[in-house]
Every structure is written in structure tokens, then in C-alpha cells.
N, C-alpha and C positions, 0 to 999 in steps of 0.2 A: 476054252475060249474065255477071255475076260468078260464079266457081266456088262461092261460099258459098250461092248460091241453089239451090233444088231444081229439078231437071229431070226430065222424064218420058220414059221410054224404054219402048217396047212390046217385050215378050219372051215372047210366047205366053201367059203367065198373066195378061197385062194390063199396065197402066202401072205402072212401078216408079220410085220417086224416086231421084235421084242427088244425094247430099249430099257436098259437097267433092270431087267428082270420083270417088267410090267407088260401085260398083254393088253393092247388097245382094244376098246370095245367096238362092236360092229357099227354103232351109231357114229363113232368118230371116223370111221373109214367110208361108210356109205354116204354119198352126196344126197341131201334131201331133194325131193322132187320140186318142180317149179311152184306148184300150188302151196306146198308147205312153206317154202321160202317167202312167198307172197303173203301168206297168212301171218307169218311171224313179223314181217315188215308192217302190216296193217295194225296188228295188236300192239306192237312196240312203239307206234307213233301216238303219243298221248293226246296231243291236240286234235289229231284226226278222230280218235275214238271219242273224245269229249264232244266234239262238234257233231259226230254221227249220232250220238245218243240224244243230244238236244234236238237235232233235226228230226229224228225218228219220233220223239215225243210230240213235237209240233205237228208232224204229218198225221200221226194217229189222232191227235186232238182235233185236227181239221176234218179228217175223214169221218170220225164218229161224233161230229158236232151235234147232230140231232139227239144223240143219246146222252152226251156229256153235259150239254147246256141245261142248267136247271130251270130256265125260264125262256119264254119267247123273246128273241133278241129284238123283235119289232114291236112288242107289246108296250103300249104307253099307258101310264097312269100318273096324272099330275099330282095326285095326293101323296105319292111317294117319291117325288122328284128330289134329286140331290141328297139322297140318303148317304151318310158317310160310310166308309169301309169298316170292317169288323174291328180293326185295331183302334178305332175311335170309340170314345165312351158311349156315344149315341149309336154306334154301329150294331148290326144284327147279322146273325149267321144265315138268315133268310136271303140276304143280299151281301155275300162276303166282301165284295169289292165295291159295294154301294150302287147307286143308280146315277144316271145322267140327268140333264136338265129336262128331259121328257119323261122321266120316271122309268126308263128302260134299264134292265139288269146289266151291269157292266161286265160281269163274268161271261154271260152268254154272248154279249157283243164282242168281247175279246176272242172267244173261242171261234165264233163265226168269222171274225176278222182274219184269223189265221188262214181259213179256207180261201178267202178272197185274195190275200196276198200270195199264197202258194199257187193258186190257179193262174193269176196274172204272171207271176214270175216264170213258172214252167212253160206256160203257153207262149209267152213272148219269146222266151229262149228257144223254143222249138222252131218257131217261124224264122227268127233271125238266124238260128243255127243252120237250118237247111239252106237258106239263101246264101249266107256267108260261106258255108263249107263248099257248096257247089261252085261258087264264083272263085274262091281261093284255090281249090284243086285244079279247076280249069285253067286259071291264070298260071299257076305254078307248073303244070304238066305240059301244056301246049306252048306256052310262051308266045313270042312273036306278036301278031296283031291282037290275038285274044287277050294276052297279058296287057297290051297297051290300052285296049278298050276298058277292061275291068279296072286297071289302075286309074284311068281317068274317072270312072264312076266312083271309085273309092276316094280319090282326091276331092271330088265334088261333094261327096257325102261328109268328109271330114271338115269341110269349110262351114258346114251348117251346125249350129249349136243344137243339141238334141232337145233340151228342155224348151227352148224358144219355139222350135218347129212343132214339138208336141203340143205346146200350149196353143199355137195358132190353129193346128189341125183339129184339136179337140173343141176349141171354141167355135170353129166353123161347123163341124159335123155334129157336135153335141156330146156331152160326157155320158158314158155308160161303160159297163164292164167289157163288152165286146169291142167297143171303140178303142179303149185304152190298150187292150191286148193287140189289136191290129196296128195301131199307131206305133207302139213300142216295138212290135215284131218287125215292122218294115223300116225302123230307124236304127236298130242296134246290130246290124249285120257286119259292120265295118271291122270289128275286132276279130270275128271269125275269119273274115277274108284275109286280113293281114297275117294271122297266125297260120292258117292253112296254106296260103300261098308260100310263105317262107318254109314251112315244113315240107311241102311237096317239092319245092326246088332243091332241098337238101337231099332228098332220096331218089329223085327221078333219074339221076346219072349213076346210081350205084349198080353193082354187078348183077344183082338179082333182077333188077328192072331191065337191064340190057339183055340178060338171058331170056326173060319172058318175051321181049321183042324179037329175039333171034329165033325162037321156036314158033313164032307166029301167033302169039296170044293176042286177042282183040284188045282194043283200048279199054272197053268196059271191064273186061276181066282183069287187066292190069291195075286199073284204078280201084276196083272193089276188092280184089284178092291180094294185091301186092302193096298198094299205096295206103289205102284206108287203115289196115291193121297197124301200120307203122306210124301213123299220125294220130291214132285214136287217143293216145295219152294226152297230147296237146289239146285235142278237141274237148276231152272231158274236163280238163282244167279250166279252159276258157269258158265252158258252158256254166260251170258253177259261179264264176264271177259275174256272168251276164244275168243269171237268175237274181243275184243280189242287186245288181244295177237296176234291173227292171222293177224290183220291189221298192227300191228307194225312189225311183222316178214316179211310180204309181202313188206312193205316199205323198210326194211333192205335188202332183197334179190334184189329188184328192184334197190336200190341205188348201190349195188355191181355189177349190170349188169347181175344177174342170175335169176331175177324174170320175171315180165311182160316185154316183149321186145318192143322196139320202132317200129313204132310210136304210139303204144297204150298209151293213156294218163293215167299215173299212178302217184300218188303224190310222191312216193318214186323215181320213174324214173325222174320226173321233178326236184326234189332236186339234183339228180345225174347230170343231164344235165346242171343245173344252177350253180353248185359249181365252175366252172372255171371262172364265171363272177360275183361272189358274191361281190367282192371288188368294182366293178364299177356299177353293177346292182343288188343290194342285194334283190330286190323284187322277183327275179327268184328263190331264195331259201326260203325267208321268207314267201311268200304266200302259197306254198304247205306245208311247214313245219308247219305253223299255222293251216292249214286245218287238217293235221294229228293230231296235238295236240287237236284241238277242238272236232274232232270226237271221239278220244280215251277218252278224258275227259268226254264227254257226256255219253258214254257207261259205263265207270267206275262208274260215279255218279249214273247212272240208276241202275246198279247192287247193289251198296251200299245202295241206297234207297229201292230197292226191298227187300234186306235183313232186313232192319229195319221194313218195312211194314209187311212182312210175318212172323216176329218173333212172337212166341207164346205169349210172355209177352206183346206185343202191340195189341193184338186182343180184348181186353176188353175196 
């Protein structure tokens, strides 16, 4: 038989073709399992990996802030106020990033500021995520009057500018960490509702949902066992963007003096406190501003990468 023709050879796993005299490897025949394929997609997505590394570093820094911070972030000493960073000729490694106008160590305040931003971002996302997901799935699955009522609430919410409503509420109630979390959590549910409603409407008429209804599965079982796993990818992607949105809104509120109140170290508050000195000591604004930029960029890249990784066309 000519060598260009395929031959069959039995090697434990079954018959394997030999083309041009070469025996294919077992790895080229066996299909990788789902976990291996998912891991390859994650590792192969560079922006996702870079964002994940940055975010992990920031989370570790925030979690271990009491250990990593070299000084008390609230400790004031007017004798050492506005010390320059270490790259300045008058700088010192005792305060690598200098001090603020109250003599507080800027490294310590930046480290603790990461904790404040992450707490607000994740907490506000959890509150808005639960509200928006429940409303979106109910509207998409039940339809009819339920969908009409939730759509009306959604339309009403979309007519209200978030920043203006948040400013008004915080001004009335008073600015604090808990107030900012609650206000943002109850204002940012609209995107979750829109995405979950659309995703649920796409899957509710598929065959496996009809089969579950046909065999008498309860509504709760269908929603949690059949619908939720299939819309989880969309939910994770929108959650990452809402975390970044919450962090930016908190920074804006704190900058305007209606968010986290001093002396709590908040990046937005640090920018606000340093704006009067930015011409002579620009590090007071640039350092917390860059920290906000880095955190929001990492979260947005993580969400963008998650969307690419979880897309159905990339699963093969």
C-alpha cells in the first residue's frame, strides 16, 4: 500500500490513522477536558492576566494594610508636613512618597485608601447586583405584567442621573462609608436588570427550559438550576464594570466632600485635599489619581477579558 494512504494501527485507545508514515500522538487525538481548555484560554489572554495580577496585588495590599503600612495613616505631625517624595533631593526613605499637609505618611494613606475603594466597590456591586439580577430574571422569565412593572421601574431609574441623585442623598443623610455604599448600591442596579432581562429572555424558550417545564420542575428549580448557570457569564462581566463604576463615583463624591469623610484615607478625598497644593506639590494629586486609574483600568480589563473568555465562540 502506498505510504500516502492512511493505515490503521491499534494502540490501546483504538485505531489511529497513519498518514505518510507518521503516527499521531495520543495528545493530538484525545480532546482536552473542559477545565484544561478553560485554563488555556485564561492563560492565553494577556490583558486578562495582567489585570488579574494588578488586582490581586491591590487586594493583598488592602487586606494586609495594617502590616504593610509603615506608619499610622491618621497620625498627624505638623513638623513633617509636605515632605517631598524620595526622588526629590530633600526626600527621605522614612517617608518614600512624602507626607500631606497634615504631616501624614502618604504611603500608608494610599495603602489604606485601596481598602476603602475596594470595600465600597465590592459592597455596592453586591447590593445592586442582587437587586438588578432578581428584577431582570423575573422580568425576562415571567414576562407580562411582571415585565411591564419592572420595565417601568427601570425606565424611571434611567431618567435619574446617578451622580446628581447620589449628591442629593448624601447631602441630606450625611457622608460616611456606609452611606456611600448604600446610596450607590441602590442606584446602580439598572445595568444588571437590563442585561439579566435580555439574557433570560434569550434562554427561556430553549428546549431544555421547555423540557424542565414538561417534567414538572418548579419555577425556583428552573431559575436556579437551568437559567442562572447559563446567564452567569453575562452577570460576571457586568459585575466587574459596576465595581469600577462604584469606585469612580465614590472618588467623585469624596472629591466633592460628600463621600467618605476625613480623616478616613480615601483616594478621592486625597485628591480633593491635595488640589490646593498641586502647583507646588503635584504628587499630592498625581499619586492617588494614578492609584484610581490603575485600579479602575485593572477591573475594566478583567471584565473585558472575562467577556472574551466566556464567549461561546471561544469555548472550542
